[in-house]
Biopython code that builds the backbone (N, CA, C, O; Angstrom):
import numpy as np
from Bio.PDB.StructureBuilder import StructureBuilder

atoms = [
    (1, "MET", "N", (82.126, 114.380, 136.085)),
    (1, "MET", "CA", (81.940, 114.230, 134.347)),
    (1, "MET", "C", (83.783, 113.299, 133.695)),
    (1, "MET", "O", (84.009, 112.683, 132.654)),
    (2, "LYS", "N", (84.693, 113.621, 134.868)),
    (2, "LYS", "CA", (86.072, 113.506, 135.018)),
    (2, "LYS", "C", (86.143, 111.262, 135.267)),
    (2, "LYS", "O", (86.931, 110.339, 135.056)),
    (3, "ASN", "N", (84.755, 111.480, 135.812)),
    (3, "ASN", "CA", (85.268, 109.799, 136.809)),
    (3, "ASN", "C", (84.707, 109.270, 135.469)),
    (3, "ASN", "O", (85.416, 108.378, 135.003)),
    (4, "ALA", "N", (83.489, 109.621, 134.635)),
    (4, "ALA", "CA", (82.794, 108.909, 133.759)),
    (4, "ALA", "C", (83.646, 108.224, 132.959)),
    (4, "ALA", "O", (83.903, 107.080, 132.585)),
    (5, "ILE", "N", (84.137, 109.848, 132.783)),
    (5, "ILE", "CA", (85.055, 109.582, 130.844)),
    (5, "ILE", "C", (86.053, 108.660, 131.653)),
    (5, "ILE", "O", (86.716, 107.997, 130.855)),
    (6, "ARG", "N", (86.329, 108.440, 132.751)),
    (6, "ARG", "CA", (88.141, 107.273, 133.249)),
    (6, "ARG", "C", (87.275, 106.155, 133.011)),
    (6, "ARG", "O", (87.674, 105.221, 132.315)),
    (7, "LEU", "N", (85.682, 106.155, 133.717)),
    (7, "LEU", "CA", (85.186, 104.605, 133.568)),
    (7, "LEU", "C", (84.812, 104.212, 132.161)),
    (7, "LEU", "O", (84.561, 103.019, 131.990)),
    (8, "LEU", "N", (84.726, 105.104, 131.028)),
    (8, "LEU", "CA", (84.589, 105.128, 129.874)),
    (8, "LEU", "C", (85.889, 104.446, 129.699)),
    (8, "LEU", "O", (85.721, 103.244, 129.494)),
    (9, "LYS", "N", (87.104, 104.804, 129.712)),
    (9, "LYS", "CA", (88.075, 104.449, 129.173)),
    (9, "LYS", "C", (88.613, 103.604, 129.600)),
    (9, "LYS", "O", (89.705, 103.482, 129.045)),
    (10, "TRP", "N", (88.351, 102.515, 130.729)),
    (10, "TRP", "CA", (88.701, 101.528, 131.663)),
    (10, "TRP", "C", (88.027, 100.884, 130.746)),
    (10, "TRP", "O", (88.737, 100.207, 130.002)),
    (11, "VAL", "N", (86.504, 100.850, 130.468)),
    (11, "VAL", "CA", (85.794, 99.611, 130.183)),
    (11, "VAL", "C", (86.154, 99.568, 128.521)),
    (11, "VAL", "O", (86.407, 98.455, 128.061)),
    (12, "LEU", "N", (86.179, 100.449, 127.828)),
    (12, "LEU", "CA", (86.991, 100.099, 126.670)),
    (12, "LEU", "C", (88.409, 99.615, 126.571)),
    (12, "LEU", "O", (88.514, 98.490, 126.082)),
    (13, "LYS", "N", (89.338, 100.112, 126.867)),
    (13, "LYS", "CA", (90.587, 99.190, 127.273)),
    (13, "LYS", "C", (90.307, 97.621, 127.767)),
    (13, "LYS", "O", (90.891, 96.754, 127.117)),
    (14, "ALA", "N", (89.360, 97.149, 128.993)),
    (14, "ALA", "CA", (89.156, 96.053, 129.417)),
    (14, "ALA", "C", (88.585, 95.421, 128.095)),
    (14, "ALA", "O", (89.391, 94.595, 127.664)),
    (15, "LEU", "N", (87.585, 95.521, 127.394)),
    (15, "LEU", "CA", (86.365, 95.052, 126.531)),
    (15, "LEU", "C", (87.583, 94.374, 125.297)),
    (15, "LEU", "O", (87.777, 93.193, 125.009)),
    (16, "ILE", "N", (88.520, 96.107, 124.537)),
    (16, "ILE", "CA", (89.575, 95.308, 123.582)),
    (16, "ILE", "C", (90.852, 94.135, 124.171)),
    (16, "ILE", "O", (91.786, 93.557, 123.615)),
    (17, "PHE", "N", (90.219, 94.167, 125.808)),
    (17, "PHE", "CA", (91.681, 93.382, 125.805)),
    (17, "PHE", "C", (91.181, 91.731, 125.794)),
    (17, "PHE", "O", (91.773, 90.713, 125.435)),
    (18, "PHE", "N", (89.913, 91.941, 126.316)),
    (18, "PHE", "CA", (89.550, 90.543, 126.693)),
    (18, "PHE", "C", (88.437, 90.223, 125.382)),
    (18, "PHE", "O", (87.599, 89.326, 125.298)),
    (19, "THR", "N", (88.813, 91.430, 124.310)),
    (19, "THR", "CA", (88.371, 90.920, 123.209)),
    (19, "THR", "C", (89.442, 90.004, 122.001)),
    (19, "THR", "O", (89.066, 89.162, 121.185)),
    (20, "LEU", "N", (90.842, 90.513, 122.240)),
    (20, "LEU", "CA", (92.604, 89.864, 121.933)),
    (20, "LEU", "C", (92.487, 88.908, 122.823)),
    (20, "LEU", "O", (93.015, 87.936, 122.282)),
    (21, "PHE", "N", (92.052, 88.544, 124.036)),
    (21, "PHE", "CA", (92.453, 87.633, 124.847)),
    (21, "PHE", "C", (92.007, 86.260, 124.080)),
    (21, "PHE", "O", (92.739, 85.280, 123.945)),
    (22, "ALA", "N", (90.648, 86.381, 123.597)),
    (22, "ALA", "CA", (89.386, 85.394, 122.889)),
    (22, "ALA", "C", (89.857, 84.849, 122.094)),
    (22, "ALA", "O", (89.747, 83.640, 121.890)),
    (23, "PHE", "N", (90.760, 85.968, 121.200)),
    (23, "PHE", "CA", (90.496, 86.190, 119.666)),
    (23, "PHE", "C", (92.512, 85.047, 119.650)),
    (23, "PHE", "O", (92.908, 84.557, 118.593)),
    (24, "ALA", "N", (93.187, 84.938, 120.726)),
    (24, "ALA", "CA", (94.351, 84.689, 121.241)),
    (24, "ALA", "C", (93.730, 83.314, 121.455)),
    (24, "ALA", "O", (94.112, 82.711, 120.452)),
    (25, "LEU", "N", (92.937, 82.391, 122.233)),
    (25, "LEU", "CA", (92.411, 81.394, 123.017)),
    (25, "LEU", "C", (91.656, 80.809, 121.757)),
    (25, "LEU", "O", (91.880, 79.599, 121.716)),
    (26, "ASN", "N", (90.782, 81.246, 120.630)),
    (26, "ASN", "CA", (90.564, 80.513, 120.026)),
    (26, "ASN", "C", (91.470, 80.284, 118.225)),
    (26, "ASN", "O", (91.292, 79.791, 117.111)),
    (27, "ASN", "N", (92.334, 80.957, 118.939)),
    (27, "ASN", "CA", (93.340, 80.656, 117.111)),
    (27, "ASN", "C", (94.463, 80.139, 117.344)),
    (27, "ASN", "O", (95.407, 80.609, 116.709)),
    (28, "GLN", "N", (94.751, 78.969, 118.355)),
    (28, "GLN", "CA", (95.690, 78.248, 119.185)),
    (28, "GLN", "C", (96.811, 77.402, 117.791)),
    (28, "GLN", "O", (97.994, 77.373, 117.454)),
    (29, "HIS", "N", (95.011, 76.624, 117.220)),
    (29, "HIS", "CA", (96.456, 75.737, 116.463)),
    (29, "HIS", "C", (96.896, 76.072, 115.754)),
    (29, "HIS", "O", (96.816, 77.232, 115.349)),
    (30, "GLU", "N", (97.878, 74.755, 115.069)),
    (30, "GLU", "CA", (99.055, 75.068, 114.431)),
    (30, "GLU", "C", (98.751, 75.826, 113.099)),
    (30, "GLU", "O", (97.623, 75.522, 112.711)),
    (31, "ALA", "N", (99.474, 76.848, 112.139)),
    (31, "ALA", "CA", (99.218, 77.189, 111.150)),
    (31, "ALA", "C", (100.885, 76.884, 110.861)),
    (31, "ALA", "O", (101.710, 76.397, 111.634)),
    (32, "SER", "N", (101.076, 77.407, 109.306)),
    (32, "SER", "CA", (102.174, 77.099, 108.741)),
    (32, "SER", "C", (102.369, 78.480, 107.922)),
    (32, "SER", "O", (101.344, 78.933, 107.411)),
    (33, "LEU", "N", (103.359, 79.069, 107.773)),
    (33, "LEU", "CA", (104.311, 80.243, 106.855)),
    (33, "LEU", "C", (104.465, 79.775, 105.855)),
    (33, "LEU", "O", (104.478, 78.571, 106.110)),
    (34, "HIS", "N", (104.646, 79.932, 104.480)),
    (34, "HIS", "CA", (105.278, 79.239, 103.320)),
    (34, "HIS", "C", (105.913, 80.860, 103.102)),
    (34, "HIS", "O", (105.233, 81.820, 102.740)),
    (35, "LEU", "N", (107.323, 80.887, 103.407)),
    (35, "LEU", "CA", (108.096, 81.496, 103.279)),
    (35, "LEU", "C", (108.955, 81.503, 101.631)),
    (35, "LEU", "O", (108.590, 80.682, 100.790)),
    (36, "PHE", "N", (109.697, 82.153, 101.422)),
    (36, "PHE", "CA", (110.958, 82.044, 99.329)),
    (36, "PHE", "C", (111.512, 81.196, 100.472)),
    (36, "PHE", "O", (111.574, 81.068, 101.694)),
    (37, "PHE", "N", (111.953, 80.590, 99.030)),
    (37, "PHE", "CA", (113.250, 79.033, 98.951)),
    (37, "PHE", "C", (112.878, 78.644, 99.990)),
    (37, "PHE", "O", (113.589, 78.872, 100.969)),
    (38, "GLY", "N", (111.409, 77.789, 100.175)),
    (38, "GLY", "CA", (110.789, 76.518, 100.363)),
    (38, "GLY", "C", (111.113, 76.803, 101.792)),
    (38, "GLY", "O", (111.110, 75.853, 102.575)),
    (39, "GLN", "N", (111.431, 78.171, 102.281)),
    (39, "GLN", "CA", (111.226, 77.731, 103.959)),
    (39, "GLN", "C", (109.533, 77.590, 104.243)),
    (39, "GLN", "O", (108.596, 77.708, 103.454)),
    (40, "GLN", "N", (109.550, 77.337, 105.467)),
    (40, "GLN", "CA", (108.060, 77.305, 106.578)),
    (40, "GLN", "C", (108.287, 77.930, 107.790)),
    (40, "GLN", "O", (109.412, 78.131, 108.246)),
    (41, "TRP", "N", (107.259, 78.240, 108.318)),
    (41, "TRP", "CA", (107.568, 78.672, 109.701)),
    (41, "TRP", "C", (106.004, 78.435, 109.928)),
    (41, "TRP", "O", (104.994, 78.951, 109.450)),
    (42, "ARG", "N", (106.387, 76.832, 111.421)),
    (42, "ARG", "CA", (105.349, 76.622, 111.786)),
    (42, "ARG", "C", (105.020, 76.703, 113.019)),
    (42, "ARG", "O", (105.668, 75.969, 113.766)),
    (43, "SER", "N", (103.754, 77.737, 113.771)),
    (43, "SER", "CA", (103.454, 78.377, 114.534)),
    (43, "SER", "C", (102.160, 78.238, 114.941)),
    (43, "SER", "O", (101.455, 77.708, 114.082)),
    (44, "PRO", "N", (101.322, 78.680, 116.473)),
    (44, "PRO", "CA", (100.338, 79.293, 116.175)),
    (44, "PRO", "C", (99.867, 79.789, 115.676)),
    (44, "PRO", "O", (100.605, 80.505, 114.998)),
    (45, "MET", "N", (98.296, 80.040, 115.383)),
    (45, "MET", "CA", (97.892, 81.259, 114.621)),
    (45, "MET", "C", (98.308, 82.697, 114.961)),
    (45, "MET", "O", (98.800, 83.510, 114.179)),
    (46, "VAL", "N", (97.992, 82.895, 116.426)),
    (46, "VAL", "CA", (97.692, 84.230, 117.216)),
    (46, "VAL", "C", (99.370, 85.031, 117.065)),
    (46, "VAL", "O", (99.646, 86.231, 117.047)),
    (47, "LEU", "N", (100.441, 83.592, 116.957)),
    (47, "LEU", "CA", (101.466, 84.203, 117.155)),
    (47, "LEU", "C", (102.151, 84.798, 115.343)),
    (47, "LEU", "O", (103.087, 85.538, 115.043)),
    (48, "ILE", "N", (101.198, 84.080, 114.550)),
    (48, "ILE", "CA", (101.995, 84.400, 112.837)),
    (48, "ILE", "C", (100.846, 86.111, 112.649)),
    (48, "ILE", "O", (101.005, 87.145, 112.001)),
    (49, "VAL", "N", (99.781, 85.628, 113.570)),
    (49, "VAL", "CA", (98.839, 87.304, 113.699)),
    (49, "VAL", "C", (99.852, 88.200, 114.065)),
    (49, "VAL", "O", (100.168, 89.087, 113.272)),
    (50, "LEU", "N", (100.485, 88.082, 115.310)),
    (50, "LEU", "CA", (101.310, 88.663, 116.069)),
    (50, "LEU", "C", (102.422, 89.588, 115.499)),
    (50, "LEU", "O", (102.641, 90.778, 115.726)),
    (51, "ALA", "N", (103.101, 88.648, 114.646)),
    (51, "ALA", "CA", (104.328, 89.035, 114.277)),
    (51, "ALA", "C", (104.289, 89.841, 112.723)),
    (51, "ALA", "O", (104.971, 90.779, 112.308)),
    (52, "ALA", "N", (103.236, 89.084, 112.097)),
    (52, "ALA", "CA", (102.094, 90.057, 111.011)),
    (52, "ALA", "C", (102.493, 91.542, 111.240)),
    (52, "ALA", "O", (103.365, 92.169, 110.638)),
    (53, "PHE", "N", (101.423, 92.107, 112.538)),
    (53, "PHE", "CA", (100.714, 92.901, 112.681)),
    (53, "PHE", "C", (102.096, 93.952, 113.356)),
    (53, "PHE", "O", (102.138, 95.182, 113.326)),
    (54, "ALA", "N", (103.087, 93.048, 113.909)),
    (54, "ALA", "CA", (104.484, 93.815, 114.400)),
    (54, "ALA", "C", (105.615, 94.467, 113.170)),
    (54, "ALA", "O", (106.437, 95.383, 113.200)),
    (55, "VAL", "N", (105.152, 93.420, 112.040)),
    (55, "VAL", "CA", (105.692, 93.870, 110.906)),
    (55, "VAL", "C", (105.559, 94.973, 110.402)),
    (55, "VAL", "O", (106.262, 95.983, 110.398)),
    (56, "GLY", "N", (104.491, 94.686, 109.921)),
    (56, "GLY", "CA", (103.429, 96.639, 109.916)),
    (56, "GLY", "C", (103.451, 97.376, 110.664)),
    (56, "GLY", "O", (104.047, 98.216, 109.991)),
    (57, "LEU", "N", (103.304, 97.837, 111.561)),
    (57, "LEU", "CA", (103.912, 98.374, 112.412)),
    (57, "LEU", "C", (105.510, 99.185, 112.347)),
    (57, "LEU", "O", (105.513, 100.372, 112.675)),
    (58, "VAL", "N", (106.945, 98.491, 111.895)),
    (58, "VAL", "CA", (107.875, 98.352, 112.178)),
    (58, "VAL", "C", (107.857, 99.552, 110.012)),
    (58, "VAL", "O", (107.958, 100.726, 109.654)),
    (59, "VAL", "N", (107.661, 98.144, 109.323)),
    (59, "VAL", "CA", (106.814, 99.367, 108.364)),
    (59, "VAL", "C", (106.751, 100.694, 108.491)),
    (59, "VAL", "O", (107.671, 101.500, 108.348)),
    (60, "GLY", "N", (105.226, 100.965, 108.863)),
    (60, "GLY", "CA", (104.474, 102.250, 108.669)),
    (60, "GLY", "C", (105.206, 103.247, 109.672)),
    (60, "GLY", "O", (104.689, 104.360, 109.780)),
    (61, "VAL", "N", (106.740, 102.884, 110.671)),
    (61, "VAL", "CA", (107.093, 103.398, 111.092)),
    (61, "VAL", "C", (108.309, 104.295, 110.236)),
    (61, "VAL", "O", (108.578, 105.477, 110.021)),
    (62, "LEU", "N", (108.832, 102.984, 109.912)),
    (62, "LEU", "CA", (110.275, 103.840, 108.672)),
    (62, "LEU", "C", (109.455, 104.617, 108.279)),
    (62, "LEU", "O", (109.615, 105.824, 108.463)),
    (63, "GLY", "N", (108.316, 104.096, 107.606)),
    (63, "GLY", "CA", (107.948, 104.471, 106.244)),
    (63, "GLY", "C", (107.652, 106.101, 106.579)),
    (63, "GLY", "O", (107.601, 106.999, 105.740)),
    (64, "MET", "N", (107.475, 106.231, 108.017)),
    (64, "MET", "CA", (106.753, 107.890, 108.879)),
    (64, "MET", "C", (108.010, 108.452, 108.856)),
    (64, "MET", "O", (107.999, 109.680, 108.763)),
    (65, "ALA", "N", (109.225, 107.858, 108.919)),
    (65, "ALA", "CA", (110.939, 108.698, 109.906)),
    (65, "ALA", "C", (111.062, 110.011, 109.268)),
    (65, "ALA", "O", (111.032, 111.139, 109.760)),
    (66, "PRO", "N", (111.337, 109.243, 106.966)),
    (66, "PRO", "CA", (112.114, 110.210, 106.512)),
    (66, "PRO", "C", (111.582, 111.977, 106.789)),
    (66, "PRO", "O", (112.246, 112.986, 107.023)),
    (67, "ARG", "N", (109.562, 111.670, 106.576)),
    (67, "ARG", "CA", (109.215, 112.771, 107.021)),
    (67, "ARG", "C", (109.680, 113.822, 107.975)),
    (67, "ARG", "O", (110.071, 114.977, 107.803)),
    (68, "ARG", "N", (109.466, 112.835, 109.375)),
    (68, "ARG", "CA", (109.246, 113.450, 110.377)),
    (68, "ARG", "C", (111.260, 114.296, 110.783)),
    (68, "ARG", "O", (111.684, 115.337, 111.286)),
    (69, "TRP", "N", (111.817, 113.134, 110.221)),
    (69, "TRP", "CA", (113.361, 114.186, 110.194)),
    (69, "TRP", "C", (113.503, 115.161, 109.347)),
    (69, "TRP", "O", (114.398, 115.962, 109.615)),
    (70, "ARG", "N", (112.782, 115.368, 108.238)),
    (70, "ARG", "CA", (112.402, 116.811, 108.246)),
    (70, "ARG", "C", (111.852, 117.699, 108.282)),
    (70, "ARG", "O", (111.963, 118.761, 107.669)),
    (71, "ARG", "N", (110.977, 117.246, 109.252)),
    (71, "ARG", "CA", (110.233, 118.818, 109.491)),
    (71, "ARG", "C", (111.099, 119.288, 110.850)),
    (71, "ARG", "O", (111.035, 120.430, 111.304)),
    (72, "SER", "N", (111.891, 118.251, 111.404)),
    (72, "SER", "CA", (112.414, 118.751, 113.378)),
    (72, "SER", "C", (113.685, 119.187, 112.222)),
    (72, "SER", "O", (114.245, 120.102, 112.826)),
    (73, "ASP", "N", (114.369, 119.029, 110.993)),
    (73, "ASP", "CA", (115.389, 119.934, 110.750)),
    (73, "ASP", "C", (115.063, 120.998, 110.092)),
    (73, "ASP", "O", (115.940, 121.713, 109.607)),
    (74, "MET", "N", (113.564, 121.322, 109.948)),
    (74, "MET", "CA", (112.971, 122.901, 108.600)),
    (74, "MET", "C", (112.934, 123.425, 110.265)),
    (74, "MET", "O", (113.393, 124.556, 110.430)),
    (75, "ALA", "N", (112.435, 122.714, 111.504)),
    (75, "ALA", "CA", (111.858, 123.360, 111.782)),
    (75, "ALA", "C", (113.792, 123.931, 113.496)),
    (75, "ALA", "O", (114.203, 125.038, 113.846)),
    (76, "GLN", "N", (113.979, 123.347, 113.672)),
    (76, "GLN", "CA", (115.673, 123.504, 113.638)),
    (76, "GLN", "C", (116.345, 124.724, 113.013)),
    (76, "GLN", "O", (117.084, 125.486, 113.637)),
    (77, "ARG", "N", (116.064, 124.824, 111.892)),
    (77, "ARG", "CA", (116.531, 125.635, 110.658)),
    (77, "ARG", "C", (116.162, 127.405, 111.237)),
    (77, "ARG", "O", (116.886, 128.391, 111.374)),
    (78, "VAL", "N", (114.384, 127.108, 111.508)),
    (78, "VAL", "CA", (114.062, 128.279, 111.538)),
    (78, "VAL", "C", (113.889, 128.959, 112.659)),
    (78, "VAL", "O", (113.174, 128.547, 113.573)),
    (79, "GLN", "N", (114.646, 130.260, 112.691)),
    (79, "GLN", "CA", (114.305, 130.715, 114.108)),
    (79, "GLN", "C", (113.179, 132.375, 114.096)),
    (79, "GLN", "O", (112.554, 133.092, 113.315)),
    (80, "ALA", "N", (113.679, 132.184, 116.184)),
    (80, "ALA", "CA", (112.595, 133.099, 115.667)),
    (80, "ALA", "C", (113.064, 134.338, 115.581)),
    (80, "ALA", "O", (114.279, 134.535, 115.558)),
    (81, "PRO", "N", (111.715, 135.859, 115.489)),
    (81, "PRO", "CA", (112.779, 136.763, 115.048)),
    (81, "PRO", "C", (113.178, 136.804, 116.424)),
    (81, "PRO", "O", (112.904, 136.209, 117.466)),
    (82, "PRO", "N", (114.526, 138.467, 115.731)),
    (82, "PRO", "CA", (114.977, 139.257, 117.349)),
    (82, "PRO", "C", (113.782, 140.147, 117.833)),
    (82, "PRO", "O", (112.796, 140.636, 117.283)),
    (83, "PRO", "N", (114.397, 140.146, 119.347)),
    (83, "PRO", "CA", (113.294, 140.876, 119.857)),
    (83, "PRO", "C", (113.286, 142.619, 118.721)),
    (83, "PRO", "O", (114.073, 143.072, 117.890)),
    (84, "ALA", "N", (111.881, 143.135, 119.338)),
    (84, "ALA", "CA", (112.000, 144.550, 118.739)),
    (84, "ALA", "C", (112.767, 145.374, 119.584)),
    (84, "ALA", "O", (112.573, 145.322, 120.798)),
    (85, "SER", "N", (113.828, 146.322, 118.981)),
    (85, "SER", "CA", (114.773, 147.069, 119.839)),
    (85, "SER", "C", (113.792, 148.342, 120.103)),
    (85, "SER", "O", (113.010, 148.923, 119.350)),
    (86, "THR", "N", (114.159, 148.562, 121.548)),
    (86, "THR", "CA", (113.716, 149.655, 121.728)),
    (86, "THR", "C", (113.842, 151.256, 121.445)),
    (86, "THR", "O", (114.217, 151.803, 122.482)),
    (87, "PRO", "N", (113.710, 151.913, 120.696)),
    (87, "PRO", "CA", (113.133, 153.204, 120.569)),
    (87, "PRO", "C", (114.281, 154.077, 120.907)),
    (87, "PRO", "O", (113.869, 154.687, 121.893)),
    (88, "ASN", "N", (116.086, 154.698, 120.535)),
    (88, "ASN", "CA", (116.561, 155.545, 120.825)),
    (88, "ASN", "C", (116.041, 156.773, 120.981)),
    (88, "ASN", "O", (115.350, 157.135, 120.029)),
    (89, "ALA", "N", (116.182, 157.788, 122.167)),
    (89, "ALA", "CA", (115.963, 159.199, 122.043)),
    (89, "ALA", "C", (116.429, 159.951, 121.011)),
    (89, "ALA", "O", (115.727, 160.962, 120.996)),
    (90, "ASP", "N", (117.338, 160.007, 120.032)),
    (90, "ASP", "CA", (118.109, 160.125, 119.123)),
    (90, "ASP", "C", (117.019, 160.322, 117.775)),
    (90, "ASP", "O", (117.172, 161.236, 116.965)),
    (91, "GLN", "N", (116.154, 159.537, 117.702)),
    (91, "GLN", "CA", (115.644, 159.309, 116.448)),
    (91, "GLN", "C", (113.586, 159.581, 117.026)),
    (91, "GLN", "O", (112.829, 159.759, 117.980)),
    (92, "PRO", "N", (113.642, 159.484, 116.151)),
    (92, "PRO", "CA", (111.920, 159.670, 116.171)),
    (92, "PRO", "C", (111.021, 158.736, 116.362)),
    (92, "PRO", "O", (111.169, 157.756, 115.633)),
    (93, "PRO", "N", (110.389, 158.712, 116.887)),
    (93, "PRO", "CA", (109.070, 157.885, 117.083)),
    (93, "PRO", "C", (108.476, 157.223, 116.053)),
    (93, "PRO", "O", (107.961, 158.059, 115.310)),
    (94, "HIS", "N", (108.251, 155.757, 115.535)),
    (94, "HIS", "CA", (107.046, 155.387, 113.997)),
    (94, "HIS", "C", (106.379, 156.249, 114.330)),
    (94, "HIS", "O", (106.205, 156.474, 115.528)),
    (95, "PRO", "N", (105.685, 157.150, 113.148)),
    (95, "PRO", "CA", (104.308, 157.393, 113.011)),
    (95, "PRO", "C", (103.387, 156.756, 113.792)),
    (95, "PRO", "O", (102.974, 157.259, 114.837)),
    (96, "GLY", "N", (102.906, 155.341, 113.246)),
    (96, "GLY", "CA", (101.679, 154.945, 114.125)),
    (96, "GLY", "C", (102.528, 154.384, 115.366)),
    (96, "GLY", "O", (101.574, 153.974, 116.026)),
    (97, "ALA", "N", (103.053, 154.242, 115.729)),
    (97, "ALA", "CA", (103.302, 153.742, 116.899)),
    (97, "ALA", "C", (102.435, 154.601, 118.193)),
    (97, "ALA", "O", (102.397, 153.829, 119.151)),
    (98, "ALA", "N", (101.828, 155.748, 118.493)),
    (98, "ALA", "CA", (101.221, 156.951, 118.683)),
    (98, "ALA", "C", (99.513, 155.892, 118.458)),
    (98, "ALA", "O", (98.475, 156.043, 119.104)),
    (99, "HIS", "N", (99.610, 155.536, 118.060)),
    (99, "HIS", "CA", (98.312, 154.848, 117.952)),
    (99, "HIS", "C", (98.074, 153.665, 118.249)),
    (99, "HIS", "O", (96.920, 153.392, 118.576)),
    (100, "GLY", "N", (99.060, 152.639, 118.225)),
    (100, "GLY", "CA", (99.636, 151.404, 118.142)),
    (100, "GLY", "C", (99.012, 150.178, 116.974)),
    (100, "GLY", "O", (98.328, 149.165, 117.117)),
    (101, "LEU", "N", (99.530, 150.744, 115.992)),
    (101, "LEU", "CA", (99.730, 150.197, 114.569)),
    (101, "LEU", "C", (101.134, 150.022, 114.268)),
    (101, "LEU", "O", (101.481, 149.590, 113.168)),
]
sb = StructureBuilder()
sb.init_structure("model")
sb.init_model(0)
sb.init_chain("A")
sb.init_seg("    ")
for serial, (resi, resn, name, xyz) in enumerate(atoms, 1):
    if name == "N":
        sb.init_residue(resn, " ", resi, " ")
    sb.init_atom(name, np.array(xyz, "f"), 0.0, 1.0, " ", f" {name:<3s}", serial, name[0])
structure = sb.get_structure()
């Protein structure tokens, strides 16, 4: 069963790779990206798409960063409760302790 899952993962990765490789081969013609202030970037279309993907990835990660920082700060502030102390011989046991309550 494990080998079948590993084979399926490998086939899926290979399929994704060859699909992206075919996309890159089919989009080698030059395209121009018109930027601000009359700037223009001329490059193969696959590089423009890859750059747009990379910029989107960076924006997404930066958008999630503040929430992750807050969560890690909150986790550091939360402390585990102190361990339960063993009762002394002087103190009577808790009434529910005999029954496991």
